[in-house]
C-alpha positions as CSV (number, residue, x, y, z in Angstrom):
1,M,-18.6,-31.4,-35.9
2,S,-18.2,-27.3,-35.8
3,R,-19.0,-27.3,-39.6
4,D,-21.8,-29.0,-39.6
5,K,-23.2,-26.4,-36.7
6,G,-21.4,-23.3,-38.9
7,L,-19.7,-22.9,-35.8
8,D,-15.3,-22.2,-35.9
9,L,-13.6,-24.3,-33.9
10,V,-11.7,-21.9,-31.4
11,E,-8.1,-22.4,-29.6
12,I,-8.2,-21.0,-26.1
13,A,-5.0,-21.7,-24.1
14,T,-2.3,-22.6,-26.3
15,N,0.1,-22.8,-23.8
16,A,-1.9,-25.2,-22.3
17,V,-0.7,-29.6,-22.8
18,P,-3.4,-30.6,-24.4
19,P,-4.3,-27.8,-25.8
20,V,-7.7,-26.4,-24.7
21,C,-10.4,-25.6,-28.3
22,R,-13.7,-24.4,-27.5
23,I,-16.7,-24.6,-30.8
24,I,-18.2,-21.0,-30.5
25,D,-19.0,-18.5,-33.6
26,F,-15.4,-16.7,-33.3
27,G,-17.2,-13.5,-34.8
28,K,-19.4,-13.5,-31.8
29,Y,-16.3,-14.4,-29.4
30,K,-14.0,-11.4,-30.8
31,Y,-17.4,-9.0,-30.5
32,E,-17.3,-9.9,-26.7
33,Q,-13.7,-9.9,-25.8
34,Q,-13.5,-6.5,-27.4
35,K,-16.6,-5.0,-25.2
36,K,-15.4,-6.5,-22.1
37,E,-11.8,-5.3,-23.5
38,K,-13.9,-1.9,-23.5
39,D,-15.6,-2.3,-20.6
40,S,-12.4,-2.8,-18.5
41,K,-10.8,0.7,-19.6
42,K,-14.2,2.4,-18.3
43,H,-13.7,1.0,-15.2
44,S,-9.7,1.9,-14.5
45,H,-8.9,5.4,-15.8
46,A,-5.9,6.5,-15.8
47,S,-4.6,8.0,-12.5
48,K,-4.5,12.2,-13.0
49,L,-1.9,14.3,-11.3
50,K,-3.5,17.5,-9.6
51,E,-0.7,19.6,-8.2
52,I,-1.1,22.2,-5.3
53,Q,2.0,25.2,-4.6
54,L,2.1,26.4,-0.8
55,R,4.3,29.0,0.5
56,P,5.7,28.9,4.4
57,S,3.4,32.1,5.5
58,I,0.5,31.2,3.7
59,D,-2.8,32.7,5.4
60,P,-5.2,30.9,6.8
61,H,-7.9,31.5,4.1
62,D,-6.0,30.6,1.4
63,F,-4.4,27.0,3.2
64,E,-8.4,26.3,4.1
65,F,-9.0,27.2,0.1
66,K,-6.4,24.9,-1.3
67,L,-7.1,22.4,1.0
68,N,-10.4,22.2,0.1
69,H,-9.4,21.8,-3.4
70,A,-6.9,19.0,-3.1
71,I,-9.8,17.2,-1.1
72,E,-12.5,17.5,-3.9
73,F,-9.4,16.4,-6.3
74,L,-9.2,13.1,-3.8
75,N,-12.7,12.6,-3.6
76,D,-12.1,13.0,-7.8
77,D,-10.1,9.4,-7.7
78,M,-6.6,11.8,-8.6
79,K,-3.2,12.1,-7.0
80,V,-2.5,15.8,-6.0
81,K,1.3,17.3,-5.5
82,I,1.8,19.1,-3.0
83,V,4.7,21.8,-3.4
84,L,5.7,24.1,-0.4
85,R,8.0,26.3,-2.5
86,F,10.7,29.1,-0.3
87,R,11.3,32.3,-1.7
88,G,14.8,34.5,-0.3
89,R,15.9,33.9,3.2
90,E,12.4,31.4,3.9
91,M,15.2,28.6,3.3
92,A,16.9,29.8,6.5
93,H,14.0,28.7,8.7
94,T,12.6,25.3,6.5
95,E,10.6,24.3,9.7
96,F,7.9,26.9,9.4
97,G,7.3,24.8,5.0
98,K,7.7,21.3,7.3
99,Q,5.2,22.2,9.4
100,T,2.4,24.2,6.7
101,V,3.0,20.4,4.7
102,A,2.4,18.6,7.3
103,T,-0.6,20.4,8.6
104,F,-2.1,20.2,5.8
105,I,-0.9,15.8,5.2
106,E,-3.2,15.8,8.4
107,K,-6.0,17.5,7.4
108,T,-6.5,15.2,4.0
109,A,-5.3,12.1,6.1
110,A,-9.3,10.7,5.8
111,Y,-9.5,11.6,1.8
112,G,-5.5,10.4,0.7
113,K,-2.4,8.8,2.1
114,A,1.0,10.7,1.5
115,D,2.9,8.1,-0.8
116,S,6.7,8.9,1.3
117,M,7.7,11.3,3.9
118,P,7.9,15.5,2.8
119,K,11.5,15.8,0.7
120,I,12.9,19.0,0.5
121,V,14.2,19.1,-3.5
122,G,16.7,22.6,-3.9
123,R,14.4,25.6,-3.0
124,S,11.0,23.2,-2.5
125,I,9.2,20.6,-0.3
126,S,7.3,18.3,-2.6
127,V,5.2,15.2,-1.6
128,I,2.3,12.9,-3.5
129,I,-1.3,12.0,-1.8
130,T,-3.3,9.4,-3.2
131,P,-6.3,8.8,-2.8
132,L,-7.7,6.3,0.0
133,P,-10.0,3.8,-1.7
134,K,-13.8,4.8,-1.7
135,N,-15.0,3.0,1.2
136,R,-12.5,4.1,3.3
137,R,-13.4,7.9,2.9
138,P,-15.9,9.7,4.5
139,A,-19.7,9.9,3.1
140,N,-20.9,12.8,3.4
141,A,-17.2,14.2,2.0
142,E,-18.5,17.7,-0.7
143,K,-20.5,18.4,2.7
144,E,-17.4,18.6,5.3
145,H,-15.5,21.7,4.5
146,T,-12.9,23.5,7.2
147,T,-13.0,26.4,8.1
148,A,-10.0,29.0,8.6
149,E,-11.0,28.7,12.6
150,D,-10.0,25.4,12.5
151,L,-6.6,26.1,11.2
152,R,-5.0,29.3,13.2
153,P,-2.9,27.7,16.1
154,K,-4.8,27.1,19.8
155,D,-2.7,29.7,21.4
156,S,-4.0,32.7,18.5
157,Q,-7.1,32.1,19.6
158,Q,-7.4,31.9,22.9
159,Q,-5.6,35.9,23.5
160,P,-7.4,39.0,23.9
161,P,-8.1,41.5,21.3
162,P,-5.0,43.8,21.4
163,P,-6.1,46.6,23.7
164,A,-7.2,50.0,21.5
165,A,-4.5,52.2,20.9
166,A,-3.9,55.9,22.6
167,P,-5.2,59.2,21.0
168,Q,-2.1,60.9,20.3
169,P,-1.7,64.6,21.9
170,S,-1.7,67.4,19.5
171,F,0.4,70.7,19.8
172,N,-0.6,74.4,18.4
173,N,0.0,74.1,14.6
174,P,-0.6,77.4,12.9
175,F,-3.2,75.6,10.7
176,G,-5.6,74.9,13.3
177,S,-7.3,71.8,13.3
178,L,-5.4,69.8,11.2
179,K,-3.9,67.4,13.9
180,V,-0.5,65.9,13.0
């Protein structure tokens, strides 16, 4: 019957009892399978991992800059690995590093979720943040930016500026108008 129509008899499900066969053009079937496979590869790209390095005593502007980069990476469906490295005596006060990483995770919570709790390995703390599905992220992600003011501790914003320095008394020196 398939030869009369110029088509092929193709076995679709080999493990089924009885076996499932169809009468189709095998060349066209193979082409469609390749097209489906290629199309599925487009939509499921390999997850990329970007690394962002922090320090325990990071400047608020640097923190903001790295935070915005992490948000961009998460919006591009990339995983972000946060690594905070300690140097010298900073290992004596790992709580500052833990606080910095916790703040970073908190600020990126709208865009991604930490896979696990931050881990201290050697002289560094690391954690991987996985992006949330696109429908759970903020719609205007590119327009939202944090500022350095948002990252400063609350008590430092309420403190008055330090008083102006008192003028230094001068003494009579042999060089005249030079003040020491």
